NUDOMAR-310050 format. One record per residue (C-alpha): residue number from 1; residue in one letter; x, z, y. Coordinates in steps of 0.001 Angstrom, whole numbers. Last residue first. Layout:
<NUM 'A' <X Z Y>>
...
This chain:
<407 'G' <-27091 12129 1456>>
<406 'F' <-25505 10298 4517>>
<405 'C' <-24141 13308 7208>>
<404 'R' <-24726 16246 4860>>
<403 'V' <-23158 14414 1714>>
<402 'I' <-20613 13093 3917>>
<401 'E' <-19753 16460 5362>>
<400 'E' <-19867 17904 1980>>
<399 'R' <-17211 15559 765>>
<398 'V' <-14764 16185 3536>>
<397 'I' <-15001 19760 3276>>
<396 'E' <-14189 19547 -611>>
<395 'T' <-11558 17217 149>>
<394 'W' <-9437 18771 2921>>
<393 'R' <-10190 22327 225>>
<392 'R' <-8295 20314 -2488>>
<391 'V' <-5515 19269 129>>
<390 'N' <-5783 22614 1367>>
<389 'E' <-4621 23958 -2054>>
<388 'P' <-786 22665 -1469>>
<387 'Q' <-97 25231 1018>>
<386 'H' <3821 24671 1330>>
<385 'S' <3304 23537 4826>>
<384 'V' <1125 21002 4267>>
<383 'T' <4089 18022 4167>>
<382 'E' <4785 14628 4342>>
<381 'V' <941 13592 4593>>
<380 'D' <1332 9915 5047>>
<379 'K' <-2028 9080 4247>>
<378 'L' <-5775 10651 3888>>
<377 'T' <-8060 7546 3607>>
<376 'I' <-11685 7426 4417>>
<375 'D' <-13691 5062 3486>>
<374 'F' <-15872 2940 5657>>
<373 'V' <-18857 603 6093>>
<372 'N' <-19483 438 9799>>
<371 'H' <-23215 112 11462>>
<370 'N' <-22021 762 14808>>
<369 'E' <-23726 3640 15374>>
<368 'K' <-23255 5299 11850>>
<367 'F' <-19275 4728 12303>>
<366 'I' <-19464 6681 15756>>
<365 'A' <-21816 9468 14099>>
<364 'F' <-19499 9803 11203>>
<363 'H' <-16530 9864 13764>>
<362 'E' <-17655 13353 15663>>
<361 'R' <-19122 14332 12351>>
<360 'M' <-15524 14064 10613>>
<359 'H' <-13832 16021 13564>>
<358 'R' <-16395 18716 13843>>
<357 'R' <-15829 19686 10291>>
<356 'V' <-12159 19084 10205>>
<355 'F' <-12136 21500 13463>>
<354 'D' <-14350 24222 11324>>
<353 'E' <-12141 24071 8294>>
<352 'D' <-9062 24393 10497>>
<351 'L' <-6077 24181 7181>>
<350 'G' <-2635 24229 7988>>
<349 'Q' <-54 22610 9829>>
<348 'S' <-62 19549 7416>>
<347 'V' <-3938 19162 6739>>
<346 'M' <-5997 17695 8653>>
<345 'S' <-4063 17731 12374>>
<344 'S' <-891 17069 11339>>
<343 'P' <-2623 14130 9229>>
<342 'N' <-4039 12107 11347>>
<341 'P' <-7453 10616 10095>>
<340 'R' <-7020 7523 8627>>
<339 'W' <-10201 5181 8571>>
<338 'S' <-10509 1925 6647>>
<337 'L' <-13398 -65 7748>>
<336 'I' <-14601 -2858 5695>>
<335 'Y' <-15346 -5783 7503>>
<334 'D' <-17745 -7735 9425>>
<333 'R' <-20468 -4665 9916>>
<332 'G' <-19127 -3738 13048>>
<331 'I' <-15095 -4286 13449>>
<330 'Q' <-15236 -5050 17074>>
<329 'E' <-17527 -1605 17625>>
<328 'A' <-15885 529 15174>>
<327 'C' <-12318 -456 16767>>
<326 'R' <-13286 406 20043>>
<325 'R' <-14549 4004 18734>>
<324 'V' <-11772 4628 16861>>
<323 'D' <-9157 3959 20214>>
<322 'A' <-6323 4064 16770>>
<321 'F' <-2831 6269 16564>>
<320 'P' <-4714 7706 13453>>
<319 'S' <-5004 4656 12039>>
<318 'V' <-8014 1964 11619>>
<317 'A' <-7204 -177 8860>>
<316 'I' <-9161 -2985 8472>>
<315 'R' <-10621 -4528 5047>>
<314 'R' <-12170 -7758 4400>>
<313 'L' <-10077 -10849 5329>>
<312 'N' <-10484 -13955 3813>>
<311 'K' <-10329 -16343 6929>>
<310 'I' <-7674 -14220 8954>>
<309 'R' <-9315 -15474 12362>>
<308 'R' <-10631 -12271 13125>>
<307 'L' <-7386 -10291 12736>>
<306 'Y' <-6835 -12330 16414>>
<305 'P' <-9971 -10588 17619>>
<304 'I' <-9004 -6949 16057>>
<303 'V' <-5632 -7091 17972>>
<302 'G' <-6280 -4432 20965>>
<301 'T' <-7198 -1599 18501>>
<300 'L' <-4310 -2636 15689>>
<299 'N' <-2622 776 16264>>
<298 'E' <-269 896 13226>>
<297 'C' <-173 3438 10273>>
<296 'C' <-1053 322 7649>>
<295 'G' <-3242 -2667 8852>>
<294 'Y' <-4800 -5673 7297>>
<293 'A' <-6742 -5969 3822>>
<292 'S' <-6685 -9237 2200>>
<291 'L' <-9254 -10912 -206>>
<290 'G' <-9115 -13946 -2544>>
<289 'F' <-4932 -15092 -1797>>
<288 'A' <-3620 -17672 14>>
<287 'E' <-4872 -16512 2995>>
<286 'M' <-3016 -13383 3087>>
<285 'I' <721 -15723 3191>>
<284 'P' <-905 -18518 5511>>
<283 'K' <-1970 -15303 8215>>
<282 'Q' <1489 -13688 7895>>
<281 'Y' <3227 -16286 10565>>
<280 'Q' <416 -16517 12845>>
<279 'L' <301 -12901 12472>>
<278 'I' <3758 -12213 13759>>
<277 'F' <5284 -13426 16901>>
<276 'E' <2239 -15379 18410>>
<275 'W' <-416 -13070 17239>>
<274 'F' <1150 -9867 18445>>
<273 'M' <2462 -11231 21254>>
<272 'E' <-955 -12250 22706>>
<271 'P' <-2426 -9110 21292>>
<270 'S' <571 -6737 23623>>
<269 'F' <3595 -5578 21086>>
<268 'A' <3882 -1601 21081>>
<267 'T' <2321 -1982 17460>>
<266 'F' <4827 -4776 16159>>
<265 'E' <6781 -2674 13661>>
<264 'Q' <3541 -1227 11951>>
<263 'A' <2866 -5121 10932>>
<262 'A' <616 -4726 8035>>
<261 'L' <308 -7171 4854>>
<260 'F' <-2115 -6323 1693>>
<259 'R' <-3101 -9028 -846>>
<258 'W' <-6028 -8891 -3145>>
<257 'L' <-6405 -11194 -5989>>
<256 'K' <-8510 -14130 -7889>>
<255 'K' <-7323 -16474 -5449>>
<254 'R' <-3623 -15803 -6033>>
<253 'P' <-4498 -17877 -9391>>
<252 'V' <-3648 -16147 -12823>>
<251 'G' <-1168 -16444 -15503>>
<250 'T' <-2092 -12761 -17197>>
<249 'V' <-5132 -11160 -18200>>
<248 'A' <-3637 -7789 -19944>>
<247 'P' <-2966 -6311 -17052>>
<246 'D' <-6444 -5839 -15738>>
<245 'P' <-7344 -4645 -12512>>
<244 'D' <-11317 -5725 -12319>>
<243 'D' <-12316 -9552 -11539>>
<242 'L' <-12769 -10558 -7811>>
<241 'E' <-16169 -10826 -5852>>
<240 'M' <-17677 -7384 -7182>>
<239 'A' <-14860 -5649 -5268>>
<238 'Y' <-11674 -3513 -6965>>
<237 'P' <-8326 -3160 -5345>>
<236 'M' <-8390 805 -4823>>
<235 'C' <-6909 1430 -1696>>
<234 'Q' <-3856 -554 90>>
<233 'N' <-4763 -3578 -851>>
<232 'Q' <-2897 -4776 -3583>>
<231 'H' <-3709 -6648 -6939>>
<230 'D' <-1360 -7317 -9224>>
<229 'A' <-2991 -6027 -12418>>
<228 'L' <-4993 -9025 -12551>>
<227 'S' <-1917 -10884 -13305>>
<226 'F' <604 -12787 -11572>>
<225 'G' <3766 -14472 -12997>>
<224 'G' <2554 -17689 -14835>>
<223 'A' <5153 -19648 -13677>>
<222 'E' <3463 -21444 -11277>>
<221 'E' <2012 -18860 -9543>>
<220 'A' <5284 -17245 -9260>>
<219 'Q' <6605 -20412 -8108>>
<218 'R' <3851 -20727 -5194>>
<217 'H' <5001 -16864 -4614>>
<216 'A' <8354 -17949 -4187>>
<215 'E' <7533 -20778 -2141>>
<214 'L' <4879 -19024 601>>
<213 'I' <7483 -16031 908>>
<212 'S' <10072 -18503 1816>>
<211 'D' <7790 -19916 4053>>
<210 'R' <7374 -17307 6205>>
<209 'M' <10996 -16224 6065>>
<208 'F' <11956 -19683 7524>>
<207 'A' <9044 -19692 9854>>
<206 'L' <9766 -16038 11344>>
<205 'L' <13700 -16959 11839>>
<204 'S' <12453 -20555 13596>>
<203 'H' <10369 -18678 15837>>
<202 'L' <13153 -15836 16903>>
<201 'W' <15308 -18452 17665>>
<200 'D' <12820 -20022 20013>>
<199 'P' <12035 -16697 21487>>
<198 'N' <15224 -15897 22143>>
<197 'D' <15828 -13773 25171>>
<196 'Y' <11957 -12675 25793>>
<195 'V' <11039 -12144 22133>>
<194 'D' <14481 -11541 21239>>
<193 'W' <14134 -8242 23327>>
<192 'M' <11607 -6395 21126>>
<191 'L' <13332 -7456 17904>>
<190 'Q' <16643 -5782 19884>>
<189 'E' <14594 -2569 19281>>
<188 'L' <13309 -2895 15941>>
<187 'G' <16621 -3935 14933>>
<186 'R' <17471 -7242 13355>>
<185 'L' <17403 -7266 9213>>
<184 'K' <15538 -3677 9442>>
<183 'A' <12917 -5252 11959>>
<182 'L' <12406 -8489 9847>>
<181 'D' <12043 -7056 6680>>
<180 'T' <9313 -4711 7758>>
<179 'S' <7723 -7523 9722>>
<178 'I' <7419 -10309 6946>>
<177 'D' <4450 -8822 5398>>
<176 'C' <6017 -10350 1843>>
<175 'S' <8246 -7592 1246>>
<174 'W' <5914 -4306 1859>>
<173 'M' <3623 -5031 -797>>
<172 'G' <5796 -7522 -3021>>
<171 'Y' <8466 -10391 -2124>>
<170 'P' <10655 -9945 -5397>>
<169 'G' <8507 -11742 -7647>>
<168 'E' <4915 -11507 -9019>>
<167 'R' <6209 -10023 -12489>>
<166 'S' <5063 -6855 -12812>>
<165 'V' <5351 -5413 -16582>>
<164 'F' <2545 -3477 -17646>>
<163 'V' <3469 -621 -20119>>
<162 'P' <654 340 -22704>>
<161 'L' <317 4547 -22305>>
<160 'A' <402 6965 -25608>>
<159 'G' <2551 4168 -27104>>
<158 'G' <5352 6312 -28123>>
<157 'L' <5826 6433 -24453>>
<156 'A' <9583 7228 -24913>>
<155 'E' <9645 3776 -26838>>
<154 'E' <7646 2029 -24698>>
<153 'L' <9819 3327 -21620>>
<152 'K' <13365 1906 -23675>>
<151 'E' <11784 -1369 -24725>>
<150 'K' <10671 -2084 -21040>>
<149 'Q' <13972 -1623 -19620>>
<148 'L' <15755 -3700 -22089>>
<147 'A' <13152 -6489 -21554>>
<146 'T' <13672 -6804 -17396>>
<145 'K' <17121 -6959 -18313>>
<144 'Q' <16814 -9399 -20425>>
<143 'E' <14422 -11376 -18836>>
<142 'D' <16471 -11460 -15131>>
<141 'V' <13470 -13159 -13778>>
<140 'E' <13541 -16156 -11216>>
<139 'Y' <11063 -17002 -8449>>
<138 'A' <13357 -18144 -5594>>
<137 'S' <15164 -15585 -3369>>
<136 'A' <15901 -16829 135>>
<135 'R' <19505 -16725 1338>>
<134 'L' <19960 -15530 5128>>
<133 'C' <23839 -15685 6192>>
<132 'S' <22328 -19171 8268>>
<131 'F' <20538 -17141 10379>>
<130 'D' <22785 -18156 13673>>
<129 'E' <21844 -16192 16869>>
<128 'E' <24052 -13386 15016>>
<127 'T' <23494 -9786 15018>>
<126 'L' <21285 -9659 11354>>
<125 'I' <22835 -6765 10038>>
<124 'P' <20731 -4120 11285>>
<123 'K' <20830 -116 11004>>
<122 'Y' <17498 1032 11881>>
<121 'A' <17720 5144 12006>>
<120 'A' <16424 7473 9405>>
<119 'A' <13972 9995 9404>>
<118 'G' <13877 12845 7038>>
<117 'G' <12544 12724 3255>>
<116 'P' <16172 13872 1851>>
<115 'K' <18366 14784 4945>>
<114 'P' <20381 13230 7354>>
<113 'R' <18944 9859 6451>>
<112 'E' <21316 6776 5713>>
<111 'G' <20340 3374 7987>>
<110 'L' <17721 1880 7170>>
<109 'A' <17721 -1625 4328>>
<108 'V' <17342 -5055 3820>>
<107 'P' <21188 -6110 2236>>
<106 'V' <22103 -9668 2398>>
<105 'G' <20770 -12530 310>>
<104 'W' <17434 -12279 1630>>
<103 'R' <16035 -10906 -1835>>
<102 'H' <19395 -9288 -2702>>
<101 'G' <21397 -8989 -5071>>
<100 'N' <24310 -11799 -3731>>
<99 'P' <21265 -14112 -4115>>
<98 'M' <18529 -12976 -6314>>
<97 'R' <18192 -12799 -9769>>
<96 'Y' <14828 -10209 -10534>>
<95 'A' <14260 -7417 -12797>>
<94 'A' <10608 -6847 -13406>>
<93 'D' <8515 -3958 -11719>>
<92 'M' <6650 -1579 -14492>>
<91 'R' <3121 -241 -14212>>
<90 'L' <2260 2237 -16085>>
<89 'W' <-1220 1673 -17853>>
<88 'P' <-4836 3460 -18394>>
<87 'E' <-5404 3208 -14583>>
<86 'I' <-5880 6457 -12114>>
<85 'I' <-8736 5853 -9764>>
<84 'F' <-8350 7682 -6464>>
<83 'D' <-12039 9058 -5279>>
<82 'D' <-11065 12295 -4083>>
<81 'G' <-11224 15806 -6253>>
<80 'L' <-7885 16611 -6199>>
<79 'T' <-7417 17593 -9877>>
<78 'S' <-7055 13656 -11266>>
<77 'R' <-3623 14021 -8355>>
<76 'Y' <-2069 16529 -10261>>
<75 'L' <-2489 14457 -13452>>
<74 'S' <-1275 11550 -11903>>
<73 'E' <1640 13216 -10040>>
<72 'H' <2787 14811 -13307>>
<71 'L' <2617 11080 -14724>>
<70 'M' <4843 9536 -11781>>
<69 'V' <7228 12494 -12093>>
<68 'E' <7900 11397 -15981>>
<67 'Y' <8367 7686 -14727>>
<66 'R' <10837 8622 -12144>>
<65 'R' <12729 10741 -15353>>
<64 'L' <12585 7673 -17450>>
<63 'L' <14503 5525 -15486>>
<62 'P' <16973 7877 -14518>>
<61 'D' <17799 9006 -17862>>
<60 'T' <17427 13278 -18114>>
<59 'C' <14223 13588 -18695>>
<58 'T' <12960 16979 -19709>>
<57 'L' <11132 17995 -16100>>
<56 'V' <9685 21186 -15429>>
<55 'R' <12425 21864 -13010>>
<54 'Q' <11249 19748 -10707>>
<53 'D' <8833 22044 -9424>>
<52 'F' <6336 19801 -7029>>
<51 'N' <5090 21268 -3697>>
<50 'E' <7295 19533 -1178>>
<49 'A' <7460 16236 -3733>>
<48 'F' <3293 16489 -4190>>
<47 'A' <3364 15737 203>>
<46 'F' <-342 14807 -485>>
<45 'A' <-409 10935 69>>
<44 'R' <-2957 8328 -430>>
<43 'L' <-5895 10280 -831>>
<42 'Y' <-9025 8021 -796>>
<41 'I' <-12411 9332 36>>
<40 'P' <-15559 7388 -736>>
<39 'P' <-17965 6304 2030>>
<38 'I' <-21402 6718 627>>
<37 'P' <-24167 3614 1075>>
<36 'N' <-21752 1251 -1000>>
<35 'Q' <-22860 -2161 -715>>
<34 'F' <-20354 -3837 1524>>
<33 'S' <-18456 -5800 -1290>>
<32 'N' <-15202 -3466 -932>>
<31 'Q' <-17647 -16 -1875>>
<30 'T' <-19393 -1821 -4311>>
<29 'R' <-16558 -2295 -6752>>
<28 'W' <-15063 861 -5190>>
<27 'I' <-17920 2882 -6324>>
<26 'R' <-17789 889 -9583>>
<25 'R' <-14949 1921 -10520>>
<24 'K' <-15255 5761 -9371>>
<23 'E' <-17696 5608 -12223>>
<22 'N' <-14975 4216 -14834>>
<21 'M' <-12587 6881 -13498>>
<20 'Q' <-15432 10039 -14380>>
<19 'D' <-16644 8029 -17387>>
<18 'S' <-12726 8868 -18963>>
<17 'R' <-10343 6404 -19571>>
<16 'A' <-7840 6834 -16926>>
<15 'I' <-7951 10593 -18064>>
<14 'E' <-7843 10285 -21745>>
<13 'S' <-4693 8059 -20515>>
<12 'V' <-3294 10908 -18443>>
<11 'R' <-2984 13354 -21223>>
<10 'Q' <-1841 10887 -23447>>
<9 'A' <1133 9882 -20863>>
<8 'L' <2177 13206 -20258>>
<7 'D' <1973 14224 -24376>>
<6 'Y' <4491 11140 -25033>>
<5 'L' <6743 12266 -22188>>
<4 'E' <7327 15709 -23642>>
<3 'K' <7697 13908 -27130>>
<2 'A' <9970 11703 -26281>>
<1 'M' <12574 14515 -24509>>
């Protein structure tokens, strides 16, 4: 078992330390600092689970099996031709002691999925107007549990890849944006009623969650929990203004790191309510870091004027649901435009090469007209209709159109 994991890690390590990856690091370093004239491509999702043959796995231990899958995915994505950077370490999250075993003292999750990969309905538990049942997590690492997991993984890897233990605390990428946990705790429909029926109560809840996250981040920073490998920007976290990712550099302040937040659950709110009931509470969390990126799948078209209030904002997502032209006009050259074309029309239902070329040319023209610095992110690809070769071909087509338009 260890031999197979070691061999996979060795291959990943060689790729991560290659000249090709170093060139990609250079590309993103200049891209995120407005100095790259050629837009990079980032394949964030490519339906790997749909096409990966689980029978090749050899690990039976759940922890090792999870990392075995990750190594296979890294090797596969290195063949896709995009600008994703494979790093020469494996990330493992530290274990934390939390009230009742949960970051808010109560379970934060969706309901059951009818089938693997399927949708799940909200199953809220915060139904009382009094939210005293919530307990914020302080920064407390379970050192014994963390050490045992790290030792097991390191032994299996045999030194082929170092294990980086992220110790940033219980409020990471999808738990420090407030929005994700809030909707799971309260329910999305109920949240929409709360802004009318219970606005003062909701403001109190939002302030409690904001302050709890800020305090946990402060404690993590004071304890030396952040390292240079704790960047988060839903892209490649390189920029000339910040130090490169490096797990060996620990005890760094938040001002040396990227932070990513989103509010997908608020996409149907008016811009004014978006600011009042979520963004103003997210703003201090983001501004405690060096650079920030905002947005995932939500439509941010109408809220860009409010996003401009974030002092350290660098990247704005333009999702398939956004008005691309209006976003491009508002973003201009002030921020990096992270364009996310619709995976359904790109690769999920087959590959129409002529359509992809037209789509790229139409949008490249918009971005050139508005002098945008942009990159292209293909994400949320849940299926490729069992035609994984289409992802690689899509990347080739997009690359050809980039060369055609930008030289």
